[in-house]
C-alpha positions in Angstrom: 181.7 220.7 172.2 182.0 217.5 170.2 179.3 216.4 167.7 178.4 213.5 170.0 177.9 215.8 173.0 176.0 218.2 170.8 173.7 215.4 169.6 173.1 214.2 173.1 172.2 217.7 174.3 169.8 218.1 171.4 168.2 214.8 172.1 167.8 215.8 175.7 166.1 219.0 174.7 163.7 217.2 172.4 162.9 214.7 175.2 162.2 217.6 177.7 160.0 219.3 175.1 158.1 216.0 174.5 157.5 215.6 178.2 156.3 219.1 178.5 153.9 218.6 175.6 152.5 215.4 177.2 152.1 217.3 180.5 150.1 220.1 178.7 148.0 217.7 176.6 147.1 215.2 179.3 144.2 217.3 180.9 142.7 218.1 177.6 142.9 214.4 176.3 141.4 213.2 179.6 138.6 215.8 179.2 137.8 214.6 175.7 137.7 211.0 177.0 135.4 211.9 179.9 133.1 213.8 177.6 132.3 210.7 175.5 132.1 208.2 178.3 128.7 206.9 179.5 127.7 207.2 183.2 128.6 203.5 183.8 132.2 204.0 182.7 132.6 207.3 184.6 131.8 205.5 187.8 134.2 202.6 187.1 137.0 201.8 189.5 139.3 201.1 186.6 139.1 204.1 184.2 140.3 203.8 180.6 141.7 206.3 178.2 139.5 205.3 175.3 135.7 205.0 176.0 134.5 201.4 175.5 131.1 202.6 174.4 131.4 206.2 173.2 128.2 208.3 173.6 126.9 211.8 172.9 124.4 211.7 175.8 126.7 213.9 177.9 126.5 216.7 175.2 122.7 216.4 174.9 122.3 216.4 178.7 124.6 219.5 178.9 122.5 221.5 176.5 119.3 220.3 178.2 120.4 221.3 181.6 122.1 224.7 181.0 121.7 227.5 178.4 125.1 226.9 176.9 124.5 228.7 173.6 123.3 231.9 175.2 126.2 231.8 177.6 128.6 231.2 174.7 127.1 234.2 172.9 127.6 236.4 175.9 131.2 235.3 176.3 131.9 235.8 172.6 130.4 239.3 172.6 132.4 240.3 175.7 135.7 238.7 174.5 135.5 240.1 170.9 134.6 243.7 172.1 137.3 243.6 174.8 140.0 242.4 172.4 139.0 244.9 169.7 138.9 247.9 172.0 142.1 246.9 173.8 144.0 246.7 170.6 142.7 250.0 169.2 143.6 251.8 172.5 146.9 250.0 173.0 148.4 250.5 169.6 148.9 254.3 169.7 149.9 254.1 173.4 152.5 251.4 172.6 153.9 253.5 169.8 154.4 256.5 172.2 156.0 254.2 174.8 158.4 252.7 172.2 159.3 255.8 170.2 159.3 258.6 172.8 161.5 258.3 175.9 160.0 260.6 178.5 157.9 260.9 181.6 154.8 259.6 179.9 156.6 256.5 178.6 158.2 255.9 182.0 154.9 256.3 183.8 153.1 253.9 181.4 155.9 251.3 181.8 155.6 251.6 185.6 151.8 251.2 185.3 152.3 248.1 183.3 154.6 246.5 185.9 152.6 247.6 189.0 149.2 246.6 187.5 150.3 243.0 187.1 151.0 242.8 190.9 147.4 243.5 191.9 145.3 240.4 192.6 141.6 240.3 191.5 140.3 240.2 195.0 142.1 243.4 195.9 140.3 245.5 193.2 136.9 243.9 193.0 135.2 246.0 195.7 136.2 249.5 194.4 135.6 248.2 190.9 132.1 247.1 191.9 131.4 250.5 193.4 132.6 252.4 190.4 130.5 250.3 188.0 127.5 250.6 190.3 127.7 254.4 190.1 127.9 254.1 186.4 124.8 251.8 186.3 126.9 249.1 184.6 126.4 246.2 187.2 124.8 243.2 185.5 125.8 244.6 182.1 127.9 243.0 179.4 129.3 246.4 178.5 130.4 246.9 182.1 132.2 243.6 181.9 133.8 244.6 178.6 135.2 247.8 180.3 136.7 245.7 183.0 138.3 243.3 180.5 139.7 246.1 178.5 141.3 247.8 181.5 142.6 244.5 182.8 144.1 243.4 179.4 145.6 246.8 178.5 148.9 246.5 180.4 149.7 243.2 178.8 148.7 244.5 175.3 150.9 247.5 175.8 153.8 245.4 176.8 153.5 243.2 173.8 152.8 245.9 171.2 155.6 248.1 172.5 158.1 245.3 171.6 156.6 245.0 168.1 156.9 248.7 167.6 160.6 248.7 168.6 161.1 246.0 165.9 159.9 248.3 163.2 162.9 250.2 161.7 162.6 254.0 162.5 164.1 254.8 159.1 160.8 253.9 157.5 159.0 256.4 159.6 161.7 259.0 159.0 161.4 258.5 155.2 157.6 259.0 155.5 158.1 262.2 157.5 160.5 263.5 154.9 157.7 263.0 152.3 155.4 265.1 154.4 153.4 262.5 156.4 152.2 263.5 159.8 152.4 261.4 163.0 148.9 260.0 162.6 149.5 259.2 158.9 152.8 257.5 159.7 151.2 255.4 162.4 148.2 254.4 160.3 149.9 253.9 156.9 153.5 252.9 157.7 153.7 251.4 161.2 150.3 249.7 161.7 150.6 247.5 158.6 154.0 246.3 159.8 152.5 245.6 163.2 149.7 243.4 161.8 151.2 240.1 163.1 151.7 241.6 166.6 148.3 243.1 166.6 146.7 239.8 165.7 148.7 238.0 168.4 147.8 240.6 171.0 144.2 240.6 170.1 144.1 236.8 170.4 145.6 236.8 173.9 143.2 239.5 175.0 140.3 237.5 173.5 141.4 234.3 175.3 141.9 236.1 178.6 138.3 237.5 178.4 136.8 234.2 177.1 138.2 232.2 180.1 137.8 234.9 182.8 135.5 233.8 185.6 135.9 235.9 188.8 134.8 239.3 187.4 131.9 237.7 185.5 130.7 235.9 188.6 130.6 239.1 190.7 129.4 241.6 188.2 126.7 239.6 186.3 123.6 238.7 188.4 120.9 237.5 186.1 121.2 234.1 184.3 120.5 235.8 180.9 123.7 237.8 181.2 126.1 235.1 182.6 129.1 234.0 180.5 130.2 230.5 179.8 132.7 230.0 182.6 130.1 231.0 185.1 127.5 228.7 183.6 129.9 225.8 183.8 129.8 226.0 187.6 126.1 225.2 187.5 127.0 221.5 186.8 128.2 221.3 190.4 125.5 220.1 192.8 124.7 221.8 196.1 127.1 219.5 198.0 129.9 220.1 195.5 129.3 216.9 193.6 130.0 217.4 189.9 127.8 216.1 187.1 131.0 214.9 185.5 129.8 213.8 182.1 127.9 216.9 181.1 130.5 219.1 182.8 133.3 217.5 180.7 131.2 217.8 177.5 130.4 221.5 178.2 134.0 222.3 179.1 135.3 220.6 175.9 132.9 222.7 173.8 134.1 225.8 175.7 137.7 225.2 174.7 137.0 224.9 171.0 136.9 228.6 170.1 140.4 229.1 171.4 141.7 226.1 169.6 140.0 227.1 166.3 141.5 230.7 166.6 144.9 229.3 167.2 144.6 227.0 164.2 143.4 229.7 161.9 145.9 232.4 162.7 148.8 230.3 163.9 151.2 231.7 161.2 150.4 235.3 162.2 151.0 234.5 165.8 154.4 232.9 165.1 155.4 235.8 162.9 154.3 238.3 165.5 156.1 236.7 168.4 159.3 236.4 166.3 159.1 240.0 165.1 158.5 241.2 168.7 161.7 239.5 169.9 164.0 240.9 167.2 165.8 244.3 167.4 167.0 246.1 164.4 
């Protein structure tokens, strides 16, 4: 391949990447624009990207109409607990899947694949009955249990790749020094898995933070509802959206995910890279 052809291919790749980024950013930028527009501009036949008269009235109205802070606290509690429990449970399971080839690892791998094929609607009725028998309907802890079970397959799949990237020679050296399996996992493997654990926890958190269907079905009282469910309250009885407050509330709901990505971006990048490398 000539340098000119190589340069053209690289330019094409950058152009495709730029188009993809614009495609991803467009809804979010339009959401921000809508959140700061007054009602007069929202009803205009000629919408503009930048609000002509930016206002915070939509944010004030959103907080006045719905208990956003309480709903955000519920979402934060459920997402943090689900992410923490999922990572704690998935780490030793992923270690077994990656290091020990046997029936258990094969069964776990099959469960990971099969579980991703089940739609939410198919499992909601038996799930509702199980939680009802456990007296966990309309309970944040019941919702946390659902989120943990639902995120475990993905967490296992991610962490197993990170475990395979850790050189087995390090564990063998620790075993020669007299360390047991638990000590090796805690003192040798787990610190090397830190980027992967952070990345996995973040994805589990975002999945639980954005989840809507299970929260809608399992939480009945307004005091227990999570933020995605409360956002639907900005829709009128006839399906007409209170667009300004809805955009303002939705913008605020996206901020925790963006802040987390910004804070631990380097760890995520390192974790994804480590999980893709074989030694």
